[in-house]
C-alpha positions in Angstrom: 19.6 9.4 -1.2 19.6 7.7 2.2 17.0 6.4 4.6 18.5 6.3 8.0 22.1 5.4 7.5 21.5 2.9 4.7 22.2 3.8 1.0 18.9 3.3 -0.8 18.2 2.5 -4.4 14.5 1.6 -4.9 14.9 0.0 -8.3 17.7 -2.3 -7.1 15.6 -3.4 -4.1 12.5 -4.0 -6.1 14.3 -6.0 -8.6 15.8 -8.1 -5.8 12.4 -8.6 -4.3 10.9 -9.6 -7.7 13.7 -12.0 -8.7 13.7 -13.8 -5.3 9.9 -14.1 -5.3 9.6 -15.3 -8.9 12.4 -17.9 -8.4 10.2 -19.5 -5.6 7.2 -19.9 -7.8 7.0 -23.4 -9.2 4.8 -22.4 -12.1 7.4 -19.9 -13.4 10.9 -20.6 -14.6 12.0 -17.0 -14.9 10.8 -13.4 -14.7 10.4 -13.2 -18.5 7.9 -16.0 -18.5 6.1 -14.3 -15.6 6.0 -11.0 -17.5 4.4 -12.7 -20.5 1.7 -14.3 -18.3 0.9 -11.0 -16.6 0.5 -9.2 -20.0 -2.0 -11.9 -21.1 -3.9 -11.5 -17.8 -4.0 -7.7 -18.3 -5.5 -8.0 -21.8 -8.1 -10.5 -20.7 -9.3 -8.4 -17.7 -9.6 -5.0 -19.4 -12.8 -5.9 -21.3 -15.2 -4.4 -18.8 -13.1 -1.4 -17.8 -14.7 2.1 -17.5 -12.9 5.4 -17.6 -12.3 7.5 -14.5 -14.0 10.8 -14.3 -12.0 14.1 -13.8 -13.1 14.5 -10.2 -11.3 11.3 -9.1 -7.9 12.1 -10.5 -6.8 14.9 -8.1 -7.3 12.6 -5.1 -5.4 9.7 -6.8 -2.5 12.0 -7.6 -2.4 13.6 -4.2 -2.2 10.3 -2.3 0.5 8.8 -4.5 2.4 12.0 -3.7 2.1 11.3 0.0 3.5 7.8 -0.7 6.4 9.4 -2.6 7.2 11.6 0.3 7.3 8.6 2.7 10.5 7.4 1.0 12.3 10.7 1.9 14.0 11.0 5.3 12.7 14.6 5.8 9.0 13.6 5.4 9.0 13.3 9.2 8.8 17.1 9.4 7.4 17.7 5.9 10.6 19.4 4.5 11.3 16.6 1.9 11.4 18.9 -1.2 9.5 18.0 -4.3 6.9 15.7 -2.8 6.2 17.8 0.3 6.0 21.0 -1.8 3.2 19.4 -3.9 1.0 19.3 -0.8 1.3 22.5 1.2 -0.7 23.2 4.3 0.4 19.8 5.7 1.4 19.3 9.3 3.0 16.1 10.6 1.0 14.9 13.6 3.3 11.9 14.3 6.0 9.9 12.5 6.3 6.2 13.5 9.4 4.0 13.0 8.6 0.6 14.4 11.0 -1.7 16.2 12.1 -4.8 14.3 9.5 -7.6 14.4 12.3 -10.2 14.3 15.8 -10.6 12.8 14.6 -10.4 9.2 13.1 -6.9 9.6 16.4 -5.2 10.2 15.4 -1.5 10.3 11.7 -1.7 11.0 9.0 0.1 9.0 7.8 3.7 8.8 4.6 5.7 8.7 3.5 9.3 9.0 0.2 10.7 10.2 -0.4 14.1 8.8 -3.1 16.8 8.8 -3.9 18.9 5.8 -5.9 22.1 6.5 -6.7 22.8 2.8 -8.3 19.5 2.0 -9.4 18.8 5.6 -7.8 15.4 5.7 -5.9 13.3 8.2 -3.7 11.0 6.2 -1.9 7.9 7.4 0.9 7.0 5.0 3.0 3.8 5.1 6.4 3.7 3.4 7.0 0.9 0.9 9.9 -1.5 0.6 12.9 0.6 1.7 15.5 -1.9 3.0 16.6 -5.4 2.7 14.7 -6.4 5.9 11.5 -5.2 4.3 12.2 -7.1 1.1 12.6 -10.3 3.0 9.4 -9.7 4.8 7.7 -9.1 1.4 8.4 -12.7 0.4 7.5 -14.4 3.7 4.3 -15.8 2.2 3.1 -18.0 5.0 -0.5 -17.3 5.9 -2.0 -16.8 9.4 -5.5 -16.1 10.8 -6.6 -12.5 10.7 -6.5 -11.3 14.3 -3.4 -13.5 15.2 -1.1 -11.6 17.5 -3.8 -9.0 18.4 -6.3 -9.4 21.2 -8.3 -6.3 20.3 -9.4 -6.8 16.7 -13.2 -7.5 16.8 -13.9 -11.0 15.7 -17.7 -11.4 16.2 -18.5 -10.3 12.7 -15.7 -12.1 10.9 -16.4 -15.3 9.0 -14.3 -18.4 9.6 -11.2 -19.2 7.5 -10.0 -15.6 7.2 -6.3 -15.9 6.4 -3.7 -13.2 5.6 0.0 -12.8 4.7 2.0 -13.4 7.9 4.8 -11.1 6.9 2.7 -8.1 6.0 0.3 -8.6 8.9 2.9 -8.9 11.6 4.6 -5.8 10.2 1.3 -4.0 10.6 0.8 -5.1 14.2 4.0 -3.2 15.2 2.0 0.0 14.2 -1.4 -1.0 15.4 -1.8 0.6 18.8 0.1 3.8 18.1 -2.0 4.5 15.0 -5.2 3.7 16.8 -4.3 6.1 19.6 -3.3 9.0 17.2 -6.4 8.6 15.1 -8.7 8.4 18.1 -7.4 11.8 19.2 -7.4 13.2 15.7 -11.1 12.4 15.2 -11.8 14.2 18.4 -9.8 17.3 17.4 -10.8 17.4 13.8 -14.3 15.9 13.6 -15.0 17.4 10.2 -11.8 16.0 8.5 -11.8 12.9 6.3 -9.5 10.0 7.3 -7.4 8.6 4.5 -5.0 5.7 4.7 -2.5 5.2 1.8 0.8 3.5 0.8 2.9 2.1 -2.1 4.1 -1.5 -2.4 4.6 -2.9 1.1 3.1 0.3 2.3 -0.1 -0.5 0.4 -0.4 -3.8 2.2 0.1 -2.2 5.6 -2.4 0.5 4.7 -5.0 -2.1 3.9 -4.7 -3.7 7.2 -4.6 -0.3 9.0 -7.8 0.9 7.2 -9.7 -2.3 8.1 -8.5 -2.2 11.7 -9.4 1.5 12.2 -12.9 1.0 10.7 -13.5 -1.9 13.2 -11.7 -0.5 16.3 -11.9 3.3 16.4 -15.2 5.0 17.0 -16.1 7.4 14.2 -13.4 6.2 11.9 -14.5 5.6 8.3 -11.3 5.6 6.3 -10.8 6.1 2.6 -8.2 3.5 1.4 -5.8 4.4 -1.5 -3.0 1.9 -2.4 -0.5 1.9 -5.2 1.4 -1.2 -6.5 -0.1 -3.3 -3.6 0.7 -7.0 -3.4 -2.0 -9.5 -2.5 -2.5 -9.8 1.2 -5.1 -12.4 2.0 -7.3 -15.3 0.9 -10.7 -15.0 -0.8 -12.6 -15.0 2.6 -10.5 -12.1 3.9 -10.8 -10.0 0.8 -14.6 -10.6 0.8 -14.7 -9.5 4.4 -12.6 -6.4 3.6 -14.7 -5.4 0.6 -17.9 -5.5 2.8 -16.3 -3.6 5.7 -14.7 -0.6 4.0 -16.8 1.9 2.1 -14.1 3.4 -0.2 -11.2 1.4 -1.7 -8.9 2.5 -4.5 -6.2 0.1 -5.6 -4.0 1.5 -8.3 -2.0 -0.7 -10.7 0.6 1.0 -13.0 0.7 -0.6 -16.5 2.4 -4.1 -16.3 3.6 -3.8 -12.7 4.5 -7.2 -11.5 4.2 -6.7 -7.7 0.3 -6.7 -7.6 0.6 -10.3 -9.0 2.5 -11.4 -6.0 2.2 -13.6 -3.9 0.8 -16.2 -6.3 -2.9 -16.4 -6.7 -3.1 -20.0 -5.5 -3.7 -18.9 -1.9 -4.2 -15.1 -2.3 -6.6 -12.7 -4.0 -6.9 -9.0 -4.3 -9.5 -6.8 -2.7 -11.8 -4.6 -4.8 -11.2 -1.1 -6.2 -8.7 -1.7 -9.0 -7.7 1.4 -11.1 -5.4 0.5 -13.9 -3.1 3.2 -15.4 -3.1 2.1 -19.0 -0.7 4.7 -20.5 1.4 7.1 -18.4 2.3 9.2 -21.4 -1.4 10.0 -22.0 -2.2 9.8 -18.3 -5.0 7.4 -19.1 -6.6 5.3 -16.3 -9.6 3.1 -16.0 -11.6 1.3 -13.3 -11.7 -2.4 -13.7 -14.4 -4.8 -12.8 -12.2 -7.8 -12.1 -9.9 -8.3 -9.1 -6.7 -8.7 -11.2 -4.9 -6.4 -13.4 5.0 -7.2 -16.0 7.8 -5.5 -16.0 9.1 -4.5 -12.6 10.1 -0.9 -13.5 6.4 0.0 -13.7 6.2 -0.6 -10.0 8.0 2.7 -9.2 5.9 4.7 -11.6 5.3 7.1 -12.9 1.8 7.4 -11.3 0.5 10.5 -13.1 4.0 11.9 -13.3 4.9 11.0 -9.7 7.7 8.4 -9.4 8.8 6.7 -6.2 12.3 7.0 -4.9 13.2 10.7 -5.4 13.9 13.5 -5.7 14.2 14.2 -2.0 15.9 16.8 0.1 
């Protein structure tokens, strides 16, 4: 499979991302030690979990399918094969490939904005890590103030000390105005449609910033946020602000996926809404009361029988 002209193997890229990131953590000597630590955290935070109800699962499955489609080149016209076939009645409103932010983001990032007439949804989907440039941006862990680089994010209601991941946030800014423009028009054209923002991995980080931005900046926007395998994106002040601002947040973690534990928790925390897939064989999933949920292969799935990275047409 190819994205653009670059041969693409998601497992190789994710392993590269994980190995580089873990090697930079002073508290961990290798990925095996990190895996052991994560498994202990998982066991300690599952005590107050509650089971999902049957009504929640169809939405969770549908939006991870959108994320799967985003890795396919033909998702731009919704002819990507397996993933696109799972969600018929879908029309692509706009596909966005951003210009490089700087030399480390070699190919730019990618998002689609689609409309589904059956479910009456406008869905903004961000692709995850799909090239070496994205992987480098994933590990650029310097923090910056939320609103940095944008003169139009409302700041009057934000508390002081709101810090976010510089790499993820600057990548989001390359999408910001185009997404605002499309969603503003979509709300006018389809006022009875729900707005959903979703993404896997890096796409989940971008989706979180986008949902928060749309809620603050676009009249009538009240997005539902669904992320899968999302890394941490901000400090405790930021996630508290995000939790209070967005009404619906679902953050799915698959088994012992290591990526949601990155960057290190020293300066980063997760926003609310964790749903932990405990056992993909039995399709079990639970809501978790804590903010934290590994082995890297769990990052690509399966999420309720949907795996990232193929098959595509």
